[in-house]
N, C-alpha and C positions, 0 to 999 in steps of 0.2 A: 768660577768652574771657566775652562775651554771642554771643549766638544771636540771630540776627533770620528767621525763616523765613515763610514763605506762600504759598501755594498757590490756585486759582481753581475757583472753585465751575463747573458747567453748566448747559447745556440742553439737554435728550434726544431727538431730532427725532423716534426712531423706534427700535422694538425693545426696550424697557425692559419688566424684566418679566425678559425670557427669559432673561436672563445669571444667572442665578440657578443655580445649579448645583443638579440635574443634566440643567432644562428641556431646555436646548440640544441635549443628546442628541440628546433625541427631535425634533430638525428641523434636514434639513440644510441648511446655505450661511446660519445663525443669524447674527445681527449684530447690534449697535446701531449710530446712529449717533449724536454727540453735537458737543457745540460748548463748548470752554473759556472763561468770559465772566470780566471783570475785576475781579468781586463775590470778592475775595479771603477766605479767612480766616487769621488772620496769630497767630503767639506767640511770646510772645521769653524766651530761658533767661539767667538770670542766676544768676552761682554765689555759694551761702552757706558764711560762711565755719563757723556751726552743725551742720554737717553733715544739718540737718532741711530735708525737703522740701515745700514751698509752692505751689498750685494759686490759682490768681485767675481767674477771669472775669473783665473787662470790661464784655460784655454784661448778663450776671445778676447781678451783683455776690455769687456762688458764690465758697467761698474754703474748701482744705481744707490744713491744716498736720498734719503727721506727723514723727513721729520716724526712721523708717526705712521705703523702701519696701516692706516686706515688710508694714505698713499699709494697703496702698491698694485692696486686696480686697476692703476694707468696705464695706458704701453708705454713698454718701456723694451728693451733686447731682453732681460732676464724673467721674463713671464711667466712662466713655470715657481723659477724660486718666488718671486715677487706674490703668486697666489697660497701657495705654502704658507709662508711667516704671516699673508694675512689671514689667511683660517684661523692660525695658532692666537694671532691678537699678539703679538711679541714688540718689545721696545727695547733698545739698549743693547744692542746686538749688532756683533758684521759677522756675515755668512762669506766664505771663504769658500769659492769646488774647486775642482781637477780631475778630469776624466780621463782614463787610460786608453779609450780607445775613442774611433776618430768621427768627428761629427759625420751623423746620418750614416753610421756604418750600418743599422738596421741590426745589430746585438743589443735590443733596448737598451742605451744606453741613457735614453731618457728616465727612462722608470726606476733602473738601478741609483739614478741621482734623487729621483723622488723620494726612493725608499732611505735613502742614506740620510735626505736632509727632512722627511719626517721623523724617521726614529730619531735624527738627535737634536730635535725641534721637541718633539713630545718628553725628551731626558731633560731638555732644559726648564720645560715648562714645569714639570713634575707629576707627567700625566700617564696614567699607570693603566696603558692602552691593551686592547688585544692584540692579538696578530690578524685578527678579524678587521676591526676596528682601522686598525692602521692601514691594513691594504686596502679599504673602502677610502678611505681620506685619499689615498696617493693616487686611486684609478680615477674620481671624482673629479679631484683638481687638477690633473693631467687630459680630463677631457675638457675642462672650463676653458681649458688652456690653448688646446689645439681645434676646441669647436666641433668634435666630432665623437662619436661612440669611443670608448678603449678597449680595448681586450683585457681578460682577467690574468692571460699567461704569466706576464712580464714579469709583474712582481712576484712569484709564490720565489724564483730562483733568486734575486738580488734581495729576498729574507730570508729563506731557505739555507741554499746552497745546494750541491749533489745531483744527480743524475735523476731525475721526477717524473712520472705522469701527472696532470692535473683533469684531473675527470671532471667535468662537467655534465651537470646532472640538473631536473628539477626541484630536488628538494637543495642546490646546493653548487658548489663548488669546492671537491674538496683535492689537496696535494699529497700524493703518495710516492714517498720515495721508492726507488726502485733497487735493486738487488743487482748491479751491473757491476763487476770487475774497469772500476774510473781509470785505471792505470792502460788495462788493455786497450779501452775505448779510445781514450784519450793519442794512444801511437795509430790511430789510424785516422786521426783528422789534422786536417789543414786549414789553415782559415787565411781566409786574405782579405784586403780592400780595393776595394775594383777602381778606387779614385774620383766616384762620384758618388757625388749624395745623394738623400731619396726620402721622399714625404711620404711614411706609410701611410700616414691619414688619408690621403687622395685612391691610394687604391683599396684601401680595405672599406672605406668609404662608398663606391662606387661601387663592391664588391657587392655588402650589404644591402646597398639599396635594389640592384636588381634582383639578391634571393628575396627580398621582400616582397618587392614585387611579383614574384612568381614566375623568374625568369627555370624553366625545366633541366636548361645544362649547368644551369649554377647549380641548385638541386642536387644532380645525378653527380657531379664532381665533387663536392662536399661527402656524399655517399661512399665515393671511392675512396675520399682522404679521409675519412675517418673508418676505411676499414683497414687502409696501411698504417692506421696510427696504431690500430691494434695490432696486427701484424710484425710493427717493427718493435712493438713496448713486450710483445710475447719473445722475439727474435734477443733481442737484450737481455732479458731475464734469462735466457739460455743459453746466451754467450756464443751464438750462432751468428758470426760475422761477415756470412756471408748473405745469410738474410739480410743481414741489418741494410748491407751495401745496395739488395737487391730493392726494398721498402723504401729508402732515401728513395733511390733515385726513378719508381715507381711515382712516387708522391708529388719530386717537383715535373715529370711530363703530366701530371692531371694540373698541379699548380699554374700552368702555363697558359694553362684554357680560361681559368678566372677573369681575365683582364688581358689589354692588349701590352701596357706597360709591364708587367711583371718580367719580363727580360727583356733584355736590350742586345743590340748584337755585339759591343763590347761582351757584357755576358757571354753569350755565346760563343765568344769567342775563347774566351777565358776556361769554358769548361771544356771547348775542344783541346784545346791545349793541355789541359791536366789527364783527360780523358786517354789522351797520345800517350804519355809521360807513366800512365797506369792508374789512375784513379778511377774507381769499379760506379762511382756516385758521384756527382755533384748538384749542388742546391743553393739557391740565394738565402740569405737569413733576413728573415722578415718579411714584408708586403713584396719587397722586391722593387725591380725597376735602378737598381744603384745598391750601393752600400757593400756589404760582404758578402759574400760566397765560401761555402765550406765542400771539403773533399772527404771522400771518407776512401780508402784505398787500404792495404796491407801494410806492413810497417815498412818494409825493405822496398817499397816503390814511394816511401814519405821524399826524400829527398831528392829524386825528378821529379817530384808533384809542385815540390816548392819549387825550384828552379825553375821548368818551365810556365806557372802563373808568374816568378818574378822577371824574367826575360821576357815577356809579353805583357811588361807593366804593370802587373797587380802589386799589393804592398803586403806581404806576407806577415802575418801576425803571432808571434810567438805568445801563448797561454799555457796553462794547466786547469784542468779541470776543478774548482773548486770546490771542497766541502762546507765550508763556512759560510753563512751569507750575511746578513748585517750584523758588521762588528760597531761596535761603542764602545769608545775610552775618555775619562775624565781625568782631568790636570786640574789642581787648586790654581786658582790666578797665581803669579810669583813663583811657582815651582820650575826649579834649574830643567831645561828642556833635557 
């Protein structure tokens, strides 16, 4: 049996970083708002008769070839994938991956790949995992890989798709699909890669440590981000696009206060060009410091915003809002392609 799997990446509209445990426990009604997009992470699982495990990344050209799953905890270029296969204790398998998003884009490409591979390997093993079990494995394996705590929001759009709020409560994490006109929202978004990769683990971990250490400014900033997330959710559900833009811009202004590396001169220059071209709001995706940014604007200004970002050196990424989450397809070995 050959298994093809894919999962979408996401744009985080508001509330990011707060989804790292235990930060959200310190802020009542904490939530993040995100949108799954069609830039997907893909993997293919193919059986091998020699019982070896081979992992290939089409994006980086990296390859790992071992004789047994117990060898996959060693350091190599595909550490996340190796740890997933080590957890599921698989043998006789080739895993091939491909990402449709740039490396270090800040749109949760690693989390999407994580969910795609975990879902495929669980199916390969014949395991009937619940959504919560699959998400917990994905989150914990990624934390092992990057050596710092991970947030909980990025795995939800990868698994479920759509436009969602991820509610962060004492009694658990709950994804709530939002009644949003996805087509109208999509017509107002422009996504661009700045050309610089980023390390979300560094920014987020520094912020987390400061919060836990009692930094009053960080606590106050997250209180404000929480309030903005609540207001943005309400604006989306009533299709008040002017308010949506206002809340996205407000979230970015507060987020820049969390750590010095959240924005850069390149990011600031790109956003300035976009605003001059008509963008109402702009915000980095993920932890910042590089990766992607997105702009929110009225549909008639989208061409000018796209042109301004391109002329300033960014790479505009085409996408659609993705209603589908994790997709698994099986093909018998030897079946026609």
